[in-house]
N, C-alpha and C positions, 0 to 999 in steps of 0.2 A: 591563699594570701599570707597565712602565718609562715608557711615553709619558705616562700620566696622572700618574705621580710627578714627571716633569720639569716638566710644566705647573704642578702645584700646589706645587712646591718653589721657585717664583719668589718674590722678595722681597715682591711684592704680596700673595700669598696667605698667606705666612708672617706678615706683619704683621697679618693678619686673624684669626690664631689657628687656622688650619686645620692639622691634624696628621695627615698620612698617610691621607686618605680612600680611597686606592687599596687599602687592606687589605680593603675590602668585596668586592674581586674574588676574594679567597680563598673567600668564601662562594659567589659566582656560579660560578666555575670548578669547584669541588668539586661543586656541585649539578648542573651540566649535564654534566660530563665525568667525574665520579668520580675515582678515583686518578690518572688521566692528567691531568685538569685541575688537580688539587691539586698534582701534581708540577710542572707548567708554571708555575702561579702562584707556587710556592715558589722556583723557579729565578729567576723575574723579581724576586722579593723579595730573593733573595740578591744579585743584581746591584745592586739599589738600595741595600742596606745596605753593600755593599762600596764603592760609589761614595761613600756617606755617611761613610766613614772607619771603619767598624766592623772589628774584627779577626775572623779566622776563628773563634776560640774564642767570640767574642760572637755571631757570625752563626749558628753551628751549632745552639745550643739553640732560637733563634727559628725557624729553618727546620724543625726537627723538630716543634715544637709547631704551627707554621703548617700543616704538612702534615697533622698529626693532626686539627686543627680543620676544615680544608678537607674532609678525607675524612668527618668526622662529619656534615657537612651532607648528603652523599650517602647515608650509612648511615641517618640519621634519616628522610629522605623515604620510603625504601622499607621502613621497619620496620613499617608497618601500624598506626599509632595509631588506635584506634577505628573501623577499617574494614578490610574484607577485599579491597576493590577498590583495588589499587595501580596507579597510572598514571604516565606521565611527568610531570615538573614542568609544571604549567599552572595559572594562576590563573583557573579557570573556575567556581568556586563558593566559598561561605563556608568550607567545610572546608579546601580547598586553600589559600586565603588565610590562614586561621588557622594551618595547618601551616607555611606559608612564614614567617609572622611569628614563630611559636614557635621554629622552628629557628634563625632569624636571631638572636633574642634569646638563646637558650641558647648558641649558638656565640659570640655577642658577649661574653657574660658570661665564658665559659671563656677565650676568647682575650685579653680585656682584663685579666682577673685574672692570667693567667700572664705576659703581656708587661709589664704594669705592674710586676710584681715583678721580672722579669728586668732591666728598665731600672733599677729601684731597686738591684739587686745590682751592676750595672755602674757606675752613676754615684753615686747616693746614695739611701738609703731614705727620705729626707725628701721626695722628689718622687713617691713611689708614689701618694699620695693625689690627685695631679693627673693623672698619666699614665694611671691605670686608667680613670677615667670618660672621659678624652679618647679613649683607644683604643676604649672601648665605643661612644661616640657616633659616632666616625668609622667604625668597623666596621659598626654598625647602619645608619647613614644611607647609607653607600656601598653596602652590601649591598641595602638597600631600593631605591635609585634604579637601580643597575646591574642588580639582579636583575629588576625589573619590565621594564626596557628589553630585557634579554636574552631574557626569556620571551616578550615581544611578538614579537621577531625570530624566535624558535624556532617560533612559530605559522606563520610564512611559510616558513621554511627549517628542515627537521627535521634538526638536528645533535646532538640529545641522546643521550648514551650511557646505556644501561640495563644493569643487572647481570644475571648469569646466576644462576638459582635453584639451590639445593642440594637433593639428594635425601637427604642424611644427616640423621639425627636429632640434635638438640642440646637443651640445657637452656634453655628459654625463660625460666623463672623466674630462673635465674642471671643472664642478660643483663638482665632487667628490674631486678633488684637493682643490677647494675653501673651501669645508666643512672641510677637514682635517686641512687646514691652519687655518681656523677660530677656530676650536677646540683646536689646539696646541697653538695658540696665546692667547686664553682665559685662558688656563691652566697656561701658562707662566705668563700672567698678574696677575692671581690669586696668584701664588706663589711669584712673585716679590712684592706683596703688603706687605710682611713681611720685606722688605728691603727698605732703603732710597735711591731711585734711582734718585732723582732730578726731578724738574718740567718738564724740556724739555723731558726727557725720558718718563715720565708719559703721557705727551701730545702726544708723538709719538705713545705710545701703544694704546691710545684711538683712534687716527686717523686710525691706522692699523686695529684695531678691527672694527671700523665703516665701513671702505671700504670693508673688507671681509664680514661683516654681510650683508650689503645692496647689495653687488654683488651676494652673494648666494641667496638672496631673489628674484632675477630675474629669478631663475630657473623655467621653465614651469612645470605644472602638467601633467604627461604623462600617468597615470594609470586611468582606469575606476573604479569608486567606486562600489564595490560589496556588496550585502547584508550580514549582519552578520548571522552566524549560530544561529539558535534558539534552546533554551532549551537543551544545551549540558551539559554533566555531569561536565566537568571542569568549565563551567560558574557558575553552582550552587555551586561547591566547592569554586571557587574563590570569589563569592559573600559573602559567610559565612566567608571566611578567611579575607576579607577586612573589614567586619563588626567588627570582633574581633580586627583587627588592629586599627580601628578607636576608639574602646572602650579603647584599651591600650593607644592610643594617648591622649584621654581625661583623663585617669588615670594619665599619665605622666604630663599633665598640672596641675592637682590637686595637685600631689606630689610636683611639682615645686613651685606652689603658696604657699604651706604651709612650704616649706623648704628653700625658697630663702633667707628670712631674716636671718635664722640661718646660712646658708652658707656665707652670706655677713658679718656676725658678726665675723667669724673666722679670725684669723690672716693669711690670704691667699694672694696670688698674686693678685694685683688689676685687672689684665687681666682676671683671672679666675672668680673673683667676679662679673665682669661686663659682662661676657658672657651671651648671650640671654637666656631667660627663656626656650626656646624650645630645648635647647641642652639636657636637662634631658628627655624630651619627645622622642628625637631621640634615646637615650639609650634604653628606653623601646621598641621602635619600632624595632630597630636593633636587639636586643636580641631575639625578636619573629619573625620579618619579614624575615630576611636573612635565618635563618634555615628553616622557612616555605617555602620560595621560592625554596630552594634546594630540600626539600621534595616534593613539588608540581611539580617541574621539573621532578623529578624521577617518580612520579606517572603518570604524563602526558606522559612521554616517554615509560614507561613500562606497563601502564595499559590503560590510556585514548586513546592514539594514536592507539594501536592495536584494541581496541573495536570500535573506530570511523572508522577504516579501514574496520573492519568486517561488520559494518552497511551499507557499500556501496553496499552490495549484494542486498539491497531492490530495487535499481534502475535497477538491471539486471533480476529481477524476473517478468515474464509475464505468465499469465495463459496458460497452455498447450504448453509452449515453453521451449526449452533448455536454460540453463543459459550459456551465453557467458563467459566461465570460464577463458580465457587466462589472462586477466588483474587481475582478482580476485585471481587466483592461484599465480600470482607473489607477491601479497600482503601477502597472507597466508604463502607463502614459507619462508618469513622472520622469522616466528614465530614457524613453525612446529617442530623445534628441541629443543624448550625451554621445560625444565622439570618442568612446572608449569601449572596452569589453562589456561593461555593464549595459551600455546603450545597445550594443550588438545583441546581447542576451535578451534584453527587453523586447527588441524588435523581433527576434527569433521566436520568443514565447508568444507574442501577439499573433504572428503569422501561424505558429503551430496551432494555437487555439482556433483561429479562423479556418485553417485547413482541416483540422480535426472535426469541427462542427459541420463543415461542408461535406466531409467524408461520411460522417454519421447520417447526415440528411440524405445523402445519396444511397447509403446502405439501407436506410429505412424505405426509400422509394423502391430500391431493388427487392427488399424483403416483401414489401407490399405487392410488387409485381410477381415475386416468386410465389407468394400465397395465392395470388390469382391463378397463376399457371398451375400450381399444385392442385387447386380446386378443379381447374379444367381437366388436368391429367387424371384426377380421381374420377371425374365423369367419364373421360375417355376409357379408363380402365374398366369401368362398369359396362360401358357400351361394348367394348371389345369382348369382355367375358360373356355378355349376353348374346353375342353373335355366335359363340361356340356352343356345341351341345352340352347340356348340363347334366344329363343322365344317360346311362347306358341304354342302348336299344337292343332288346332281347325278344326273340321269337322262339318257336319250337325248333327252328332249324339253325339259328346262329345267335351269337351275342357279340356286340361291338361296343367298345368304350374308348375313351380318350382322356388325355390330361395335357394341360399346357400351363407353363409358369414363365412369365417374362422376367428377364434380368432387371429391367427397370419397370416403371409404372405401366407402360405398354410395350409391346414387343412385335417383332416381325414374324413370329411363328403362328401358325393356325392349323387346326384340323377340323374336319367336318364329316358327317355321315348322315344320310337321309334316304328314304325309299323314293326311287324315281317312279316306280309303279308297284303293283302288288308282288312282283317277282324279282325286281332288281334293286340293289342297294348301291348307292354312290358313296365311295370313301375317298377322302383326299387329305393330304398333308402337305404343308408348304413352309418355306423358310425364306423370308425376304432379307436382302442384304442390309447390313447396318443394324442399329438398335434404336429404340425409342420411337418417337412419334412418326418420323418419315417411314420407317419400316412398317409400323403398325398401319399407317394409311395404305401403303402398297398392299399389305396382306389382306386388309378388309376389302379393298377394291377388287383384288383378285378373287376373293371368296365370293363376292356378290356376282361378279361376271361369270364365274364357273356355274353358279346356280342358274343363271339366265341362259347360258349356252347349252347346258346339258338338258334343258327342257326340249330343245330342238335337235340336238345331236348327241347320240349315245356312243359315238366312237371317241374314246379318250384321246387318241392321237390328233384327231381333227379339232377337238375342243382345245387342246393345248396349242395347236397351230394358230387357231383364231385368237386365242387369248394372247399369245406371244406377239401377234401383229398389232393388237390393240395397245399393249403395254409399250412396245418398241416405238410406236408412232408418236407418242407424246412423252418421251422419257428424257427430258432435258438434263436431269441429274444423273443419268447413266446408272440407275439402280436396276437391280435384277432380283429374281425370285426363283427358287427351286420348287418344283411341284411333282408329286407322285399322285396320279389320278387313276382310280380303278372303279370298275362296275362289277359287282358280285351278283351272280344269279343263284339264288338260294335253291333252285330246283336242280340245276345242272352242276352246281358247286364250282362253276368256272368263273374265273376273274379275268376280264379283259382290262388291260391297263397300259398306260404310257408314262414315260418318265422324262422330266425336264431337269436333269442335273441333280436330282435328289439322291440321298443315300439309298443303297439297295436294302430292301426289307429283309427281315428274318422270316423264314417259313419252316414249319415243322412237318417233316415227312419221315415215315417209318420210325416214329418215336424220338426223333432228334432234330434240333434246330440247325439251320444253316443259312448262310447268306444267299439270297436269290441272285442268280447270274442274269442280269438284265442289261439292256442298252442304257448307257448313261444319259444320252440326250444333252441338249444345250439348255442352259438356264434361260428363263423367259426374260425378255426385255433387251437383249443384246443385238439380235439380228432378226430382221423380218423374213417371213416366208421360209422359215426353217422347217424341214420335214421331220416330224416326230414319228417314232415307230410304235405301232400297236402290237402288244404281246399278250399272251394268254397262258394261264396256269389253272390247274385244278386244285382247289383247296380241300385237303383231306383232314386237316386238323386246325392249325393256328397260323396266323399271320401277324407280324409285329412291324409297324412303321414308326420311325423316330426321326428327329432332327439331330444335327451334329452337336447341339448343346448337351445331349446325353453323353455321347462318347468323348466330347472335349472337356467334360467337367474335370477341373484340376483340384488336387489336394494341396496342402501346405508345403509339400516337397516338390511342387511343380510337376507332378506326374498326372497324366491323363487317365480317365476311366477306361477309354479305349474300346474298340470293337471286339477284341478278344474277351475282355472281361464281361461285356454285354452278352456275347454269345454263351459264355460259361454260365452266367446267371440263369439264362432261360433253360439251358440244358439241365441245370441242377434244381430248378424250381419244379416242385412236384405237387403243390397244393392245387385243389380244385377251385380255390378262390382266384379272382383276377390277379395278374402279376404286377399291376401298376403300382400300388402302394408298397409292396415288398421291394420292387426295383428302386423306387425313390428312397426308401430307407437304406438300401445297399449303397446307393450313390452318396447319400448324406454321410454314412459311416466312412466311406472311402475319402470324401473330400474334407472330413473333419471340420465341417461348417465353414470352410473357406469361402470367400466371396464368389458369387456366381457371376460370370462375365458374359454368358450367352443364354438365350431363351432355351427352355427345355420343353419338348413336346413329344408325346407318345400316343400312338393309336393301336388298338389291339382288337383283332377279329378272330373269333373262334367258331368253327363249325361244330354243332352239337349232335349231329346225326351219326 
């Protein structure tokens, strides 16, 4: 205040009619720092008045009322006019800007009315009619310019002081009456400044204003201070609007500076000639600011407010959950009938919420059905696994073991081995077309039928022929299955077998594995009455049966494990332990844990004699 006062107290500015614009800082310091800022501003003002030659008795009343008016700006901002959301001072929407201007004008009226009359009492009542509007214009213009600049700075550096709320009850109605009495008394005092009312009346007005002012300042703060909204559209618009307004204010000052002497030289009323410089600035601001405020109010009400309301949907959106639409639809219903983009957006949001909730409901039904299916698949997996041999079958003459792992919960591969009688072992491996439940059903049906047929027929070729006719007769889905069926006689070491389109087995002879050269045969289920060939071999060492899921296993480079690699593995495998686990480990190392697309099944028979 002192620095600005000395700058503007130069002869240059005094000649232009500027009268104490630094008093606008009373508004700014009170708004930003409360009683502490008000006290600091008043102390600066006391120094200025003392240097200006005023006596302590003349300075004291001004200081008291300056402190009261400065504190009033703080009190009014946090009083909650037409809103329950009280925030720090910030010009981020029309309400806050309107509140800022209202407080500035109210405090300007009270300050100018009191100080105009104080000057009149000290010097002459004849000059009250000049000093009162002069103080008002300087207070309001200084508060406007310094206030906007200070609030811009406070956005970058948070130095604003906020009040503590009270828990005590108080009479809100009483303080509302006090405020209106203070405002009305201030306006009356301002208006009566144009008339010669006498010193006693003036003193009475000052006393009444003082009592009402300091009585209202006792009002407790009742609202919690809430954070300001960040990065809103209206805030960005408002910031640019105020920057342009400040630029116009500076332009008004420049125009005033260069036109003042010309205006003063005209044969004009002395009152007009001595009006403060900033009245020309006010004309610039009013011509731009008031229409701008009206336009922004319209934009905020018709555009920004609806969009802000629509943005609340973000707080209602949670992944895989329905949107609680009741409150949102109440918001959107205000705009759905509008024939513009806002109406289109409101209708679209309403439909989006409805479609989203229907979709989530459908998803939940699907998930529920999926859980049911998964539970049934889990049971089917256990049933299918229970249908396969769970342990190796070992005698003094041989050992047979197998392994099967479906690509999905259930699969179309199966293997089986069991003693038909004391001397003969049935071994079978199959691979149904397709994946999942259909293939699993076909595989299990085939496994059951083979067990029934082989009780009455020990010729594998006839068993396959009968099995093929049964599958083909009721095969509306055109599914098929490959089967290798053999019967091993542990006494003679001979295996009689028949093949229905399955991969040729590996057999070890003379210390080396090779692929057995056999008839391919036709897969089961394609054509009835197909004649399958019965073949016979003598097992001297080991036999390996497998499905194509073993050889077709792919790695991440899209390379297949292949028959050559399978043959190489068995020829290099030298352990006396069974080869199933080592082979699976070798396949896993080759595929690098790539996703398995086909069922893997392996059956291993070894002669021990």
